[in-house]
C-alpha positions in Angstrom: 1.6 59.7 -11.2 2.3 61.6 -8.6 4.1 61.1 -5.4 4.5 62.7 -2.4 8.1 62.8 -1.7 9.8 61.9 1.1 10.3 58.9 2.6 -4.0 23.7 -5.4 -5.2 25.7 -7.9 -7.4 28.0 -7.2 -10.7 27.9 -9.5 -13.1 24.6 -10.6 -10.4 23.8 -13.5 -7.0 23.0 -13.1 -6.4 24.9 -17.0 -6.3 28.3 -16.8 -5.2 29.4 -19.8 -8.4 28.5 -21.9 -8.4 26.7 -25.3 -6.3 29.5 -27.2 -3.7 30.0 -24.7 -6.1 33.1 -23.4 -5.8 34.3 -20.1 -9.6 32.8 -18.3 -12.5 34.3 -15.8 -13.3 31.0 -12.8 -14.7 31.3 -9.2 -14.4 29.7 -6.3 -16.5 29.7 -3.7 -14.4 29.4 0.0 -16.0 29.3 3.4 -15.4 31.5 6.3 -16.3 31.9 10.2 -19.3 34.5 8.5 -20.3 32.6 6.1 -19.0 31.9 1.8 -17.2 34.8 0.1 -16.4 34.0 -3.4 -13.1 34.7 -5.0 -13.4 35.3 -9.2 -10.1 34.7 -10.6 -9.1 36.5 -13.6 -5.8 34.3 -14.5 -2.6 35.7 -16.4 -0.9 33.9 -18.5 3.1 32.8 -17.0 2.1 35.4 -13.9 4.1 36.4 -11.0 1.7 37.9 -8.3 -1.5 37.7 -7.6 -3.7 41.4 -7.1 -6.7 40.1 -4.0 -8.7 42.6 -4.1 -11.1 43.2 -1.0 -14.7 45.7 -2.2 -16.4 48.6 -0.9 -19.4 48.5 2.2 -21.5 49.9 -0.6 -21.0 48.0 -3.7 -19.3 44.9 -4.8 -16.8 43.3 -7.8 -18.5 45.3 -10.4 -16.8 48.8 -9.5 -14.9 50.5 -12.4 -11.4 50.4 -11.2 -12.1 46.3 -9.7 -13.4 45.5 -13.6 -10.7 47.4 -15.1 -8.2 46.2 -12.7 -9.3 42.4 -13.7 -9.2 43.4 -17.4 -5.8 45.2 -17.6 -3.6 43.4 -15.4 -3.9 39.8 -16.6 -2.1 40.7 -20.0 1.1 42.0 -18.0 1.2 38.8 -15.9 -0.2 39.6 -12.6 -4.2 37.4 -12.0 -6.1 39.4 -10.5 -8.2 38.1 -7.5 -11.5 39.4 -7.1 -13.1 38.6 -3.2 -16.5 38.8 -2.9 -16.8 39.5 1.2 -19.6 36.4 3.0 -22.3 39.5 3.6 -21.3 40.4 -0.1 -22.8 37.1 -1.4 -24.9 36.5 0.9 -27.6 39.4 -1.1 -26.9 41.6 2.2 -26.7 45.8 1.9 -25.4 46.3 4.8 -21.6 45.2 5.7 -20.7 43.9 9.3 -18.4 44.9 11.4 -13.7 45.8 10.8 -13.3 42.7 13.0 -16.0 40.4 11.0 -14.0 41.8 7.6 -10.6 41.5 8.7 -11.6 37.8 10.1 -13.0 36.4 6.6 -10.6 37.3 4.6 -7.4 36.5 7.0 -9.9 32.9 6.7 -9.8 33.3 2.5 -5.8 34.4 2.1 -4.5 30.8 2.0 -7.3 30.1 -1.2 -5.0 33.1 -2.4 -1.9 32.1 -2.2 -2.8 28.8 -3.7 -1.3 29.6 -7.0 2.1 29.7 -4.9 2.4 33.1 -5.9 3.1 36.5 -4.0 0.5 38.3 -2.9 -0.6 41.8 -3.1 -3.8 42.5 -1.1 -6.0 45.1 -2.4 -8.9 46.8 -2.1 -11.5 49.2 -2.9 -12.5 52.2 0.5 -13.6 49.6 3.3 -11.4 46.4 1.1 -8.1 48.9 0.8 -9.0 49.5 5.0 -9.0 45.8 5.3 -5.7 45.4 3.7 -3.5 47.5 5.9 -4.4 45.9 9.3 -4.3 42.5 7.7 -1.1 42.9 5.6 1.4 42.6 7.1 0.9 39.8 9.2 -0.4 37.3 6.1 2.9 37.8 4.1 1.0 40.1 2.1 4.0 41.2 -0.5 2.7 45.0 0.0 -0.5 46.7 -0.5 -3.4 48.4 -3.4 -5.5 50.6 -1.5 -8.2 52.0 -3.8 -10.1 55.1 -2.8 -9.4 54.8 0.8 -11.3 56.1 3.0 -8.9 58.7 5.3 -12.3 60.1 7.3 -16.0 60.3 7.8 -16.6 62.9 4.8 -16.7 66.1 6.2 -14.4 65.1 9.9 -11.2 64.9 9.4 -10.6 65.2 12.4 -11.8 61.5 12.7 -8.5 60.0 11.3 -7.9 56.9 9.8 -4.4 57.8 9.3 -3.4 55.1 10.7 -4.7 51.6 9.4 -2.1 53.0 6.8 0.5 53.7 7.8 1.2 50.6 9.9 0.2 47.9 6.7 4.0 47.5 7.6 4.5 47.1 3.7 4.8 49.0 0.3 2.0 50.4 0.1 0.5 52.5 -3.4 -2.4 54.9 -2.4 -4.7 55.4 -6.0 -7.1 58.3 -4.9 -9.6 60.9 -6.6 -9.4 64.6 -6.5 -11.6 65.5 -5.2 -12.6 62.1 -2.9 -14.8 63.3 0.3 -13.3 60.7 1.9 -10.2 62.4 1.5 -8.0 64.0 -0.4 -4.5 63.3 -2.1 -2.9 66.5 -0.3 -4.5 65.6 3.0 -2.1 62.0 2.9 0.5 62.1 5.1 4.3 62.9 4.1 5.8 60.2 2.8 2.0 58.1 1.2 2.7 56.9 -2.3 -0.2 58.0 -4.2 -1.6 58.2 -7.9 -4.1 60.4 -8.0 -7.3 61.0 -10.5 -7.5 63.7 -11.7 -11.7 65.4 -10.6 -12.7 61.7 -9.9 -14.6 61.0 -6.8 -14.8 58.3 -4.2 -15.7 55.9 -7.0 -13.8 57.6 -9.2 -16.3 59.0 -11.9 -15.0 62.5 -13.2 -18.1 65.3 -14.1 -18.1 65.7 -17.8 -17.0 69.2 -17.0 -13.9 67.4 -16.9 -10.8 67.9 -19.0 -10.2 63.8 -18.9 -13.3 61.2 -19.9 -14.1 58.8 -18.2 -11.8 55.5 -19.8 -8.7 58.4 -20.4 -9.3 58.6 -15.8 -9.6 54.5 -15.9 -6.5 54.3 -17.9 -4.4 56.5 -15.5 -5.5 54.3 -12.6 -4.8 51.1 -14.5 -1.6 52.3 -16.1 -0.7 53.8 -12.7 -0.5 50.3 -10.3 0.7 48.5 -13.6 3.6 51.2 -13.0 3.9 50.4 -9.1 3.3 46.5 -9.4 6.4 46.3 -12.0 8.7 48.1 -9.7 8.3 46.1 -6.4 10.6 43.3 -5.3 8.3 41.0 -5.3 9.9 37.6 -3.8 9.4 34.1 -5.4 6.6 32.7 -3.2 2.5 33.8 -1.1 2.3 35.2 2.3 1.2 32.5 4.9 -0.9 30.6 3.7 
């Protein structure tokens, strides 16, 4: 990882540990003003925090980085909540305006806080923007920004850096080395950033890269795990 210098239960059942004491998966539908959202919980044993992750505008929770974190973090004591926005649950192909995404995220936040644990807000791309815009307001312990879209491809003058710097809580950016929405070197001084070498906006690495796809995902999950371990987490969740 590189760092720039500078500065009541959450699923349908009460038992989420499984018959053999292993982390389990469950889903919950949450009504919002924009329609039903869905949270898929990957529940850790003796969890010390929840990492809530929203998806991007061009896909859902099947994204490789979200799936990788949902698999890697529960064994490390972090429950992962993958959040599907109402437009995605409804089968629509186009995401609504940012204010609609934020409104839905605010509405489902109490469900994310329901385990009574600190909640780290996060997401990839558009989901990362939502987490940054609402993190401080909702009482998130920190924000994880995966593939933060610093600007539209080829238009660095249309910067969204104020969303990132205005998060008001500790932020980790995980960015692909060749992300057209913003390469690691384009982020402002003081940004805590982990680079996935050769990764594009979806963290795909070309066959010609010096690392394979599995190694790239391991770099991502290791960076996030290490960052979460170093956070000073509060004893409870954010504003519910």
